[in-house]
C-alpha positions in Angstrom: -12.7 12.9 -2.9 -11.2 9.6 -3.4 -10.9 6.8 -0.2 -7.8 4.5 0.4 -7.9 1.4 2.5 -5.1 0.2 3.4 -4.5 -3.2 4.2 -3.3 -4.5 7.6 -1.8 -8.5 8.1 -0.2 -9.9 10.8 3.4 -9.2 10.5 3.3 -6.1 7.9 6.5 -3.0 8.3 4.9 -0.9 11.0 6.4 2.7 9.4 5.2 1.6 6.1 1.4 1.1 7.1 1.0 4.0 9.5 3.0 6.2 7.2 0.6 6.3 4.8 -2.3 6.0 7.0 -1.2 9.3 8.6 -0.1 11.4 5.8 -3.7 10.8 3.2 -4.7 11.1 6.6 -3.9 15.2 7.6 -4.6 15.2 3.5 -8.1 15.4 3.8 -7.8 11.5 2.3 -11.0 9.6 3.4 -8.1 6.5 5.0 -9.2 3.1 6.8 -6.6 0.8 8.2 -8.2 -2.6 7.2 -7.8 -6.0 9.3 -7.6 -9.0 7.1 -7.1 -10.5 10.8 -10.2 -12.4 11.8 -10.5 -9.2 14.7 -9.7 -5.1 14.6 -6.5 -6.1 16.4 -2.4 -6.7 14.3 0.9 -6.9 15.2 2.6 -5.3 13.3 6.5 -7.4 12.4 7.9 -4.9 15.4 5.5 -6.5 17.8 3.8 -3.3 18.1 0.0 -4.0 18.3 -2.7 -1.8 16.0 -6.1 -1.6 16.5 -7.8 -0.9 13.3 -10.8 1.1 12.0 -12.8 -1.9 10.5 -11.9 -5.5 9.1 -11.9 -6.7 6.0 -15.7 -8.2 6.4 -17.0 -4.4 7.7 -16.0 -3.0 4.4 -17.2 -2.0 1.2 -15.0 -1.8 -1.2 -16.9 -0.3 -4.1 -17.0 3.1 -1.5 -12.8 3.0 -2.2 -11.5 3.8 -4.7 -8.1 3.4 -3.9 -6.0 -0.3 -1.9 -3.5 -0.3 -0.4 -0.5 -3.1 0.5 2.3 -2.1 3.8 5.0 -4.6 3.3 7.2 -6.8 5.9 7.2 -10.5 6.8 4.9 -12.4 7.2 2.6 -9.0 6.5 3.5 -9.8 2.8 2.7 -13.7 2.6 -0.6 -12.9 5.3 -2.0 -10.6 2.8 -1.0 -12.9 -0.2 -2.1 -15.8 0.9 -5.7 -14.2 1.4 -8.1 -14.9 -1.3 -10.4 -11.8 -0.5 -7.2 -9.8 -0.5 -6.1 -11.6 -4.0 -9.5 -10.2 -5.1 -9.8 -6.9 -4.3 -6.2 -6.1 -6.1 -7.2 -7.6 -8.7 -10.5 -5.5 -9.0 -8.7 -2.2 -8.4 -5.5 -3.2 -10.4 -8.2 -3.3 -13.4 -10.4 -0.6 -12.3 -8.8 1.7 -9.7 -5.8 2.0 -7.7 -3.3 0.2 -5.8 -0.3 1.1 -4.0 2.0 -1.6 -2.2 5.4 -0.6 -0.8 8.8 -3.1 0.5 7.5 -6.9 -0.2 3.8 -6.3 -0.8 4.8 -5.7 -4.6 5.5 -8.9 -5.3 2.2 -9.4 -4.3 0.9 -8.0 -7.8 4.1 -9.9 -9.7 2.7 -13.0 -8.4 -0.9 -11.7 -10.3 0.0 -11.4 -13.2 -0.5 -7.2 -12.3 3.1 -6.3 -13.8 2.7 -6.8 -17.0 4.5 -4.5 -19.1 4.8 -2.3 -16.2 7.5 -0.6 -14.2 7.5 -0.9 -9.9 9.9 -1.2 -7.8 10.6 -3.7 -4.7 12.9 -4.4 -1.6 14.8 -6.6 -3.4 15.4 -10.3 -3.8 11.5 -9.4 -4.0 11.3 -8.6 -7.7 11.9 -12.4 -9.0 8.7 -12.7 -9.5 8.8 -9.7 -11.4 7.8 -9.7 -15.3 11.1 -8.6 -17.2 11.8 -5.4 -17.8 9.7 -4.7 -14.3 12.2 -4.1 -11.9 12.8 -0.6 -11.7 15.3 -0.7 -9.2 15.9 0.3 -5.1 15.9 2.7 -2.9 12.6 4.5 -5.1 9.0 4.9 -5.4 7.3 4.5 -8.7 4.1 5.5 -10.4 3.0 3.7 -13.7 -0.4 4.6 -14.2 -2.7 3.3 -11.4 0.1 1.6 -9.8 2.6 2.8 -7.7 5.0 1.1 -5.9 7.5 1.7 -3.1 11.5 -0.3 -2.3 11.2 -0.4 1.4 11.1 1.4 5.0 13.2 4.2 4.0 11.2 4.9 1.0 7.8 5.0 3.3 6.8 9.1 3.2 7.7 9.8 -0.1 5.3 6.8 -1.5 2.9 8.1 0.9 3.0 11.7 -0.1 3.1 9.9 -3.8 0.1 8.3 -3.6 -1.6 11.7 -1.9 -0.9 13.4 -5.0 -1.8 11.1 -7.0 -5.7 11.7 -5.4 -5.6 15.2 -4.2 -3.0 16.7 -5.8 0.1 19.5 -5.7 -1.9 21.7 -3.7 -2.5 19.0 -0.9 0.5 17.4 -0.8 2.5 21.1 -0.5 0.1 21.8 2.1 1.5 18.6 4.6 5.2 18.6 3.2 5.1 22.4 5.0 3.1 21.1 8.0 5.1 18.2 9.0 8.8 20.5 7.7 10.1 18.6 4.9 
């Protein structure tokens, strides 16, 4: 079974981050919430304190198949400004899987990972996307080993798309039934 590392920085979008943790864990996927901050504690853009499972330096990323980047501001900026995060995202885009939502897909564009791809993001953050990459608003886009979503309103479909990619339609059906979707 695949394992997922969700990277959280101060200023993350609460629902985008915690929805995917919840859905993947309901689906039986090993999911680790990773603080990129000096401690396990992070503060969301909505001033909600969250204690992560571990810090970035405590993770062996070779044990993971997916890295997820929640959006939110300044969370996205904090993720993008951390070279450790950029290195992991580059590696996972080349050899594993990356998922990003809201403003966070702009990190993928900034790193040059969307060339020849289709992706989405929160409106206005597509400015650095390569020509033809932006797939539009209010959607989830799966393009090979990269999954992107446009905003908080797509957090549940985004999480279900990642779950389907990892565990298949049966796992998605069980989660959908369990949450009355």
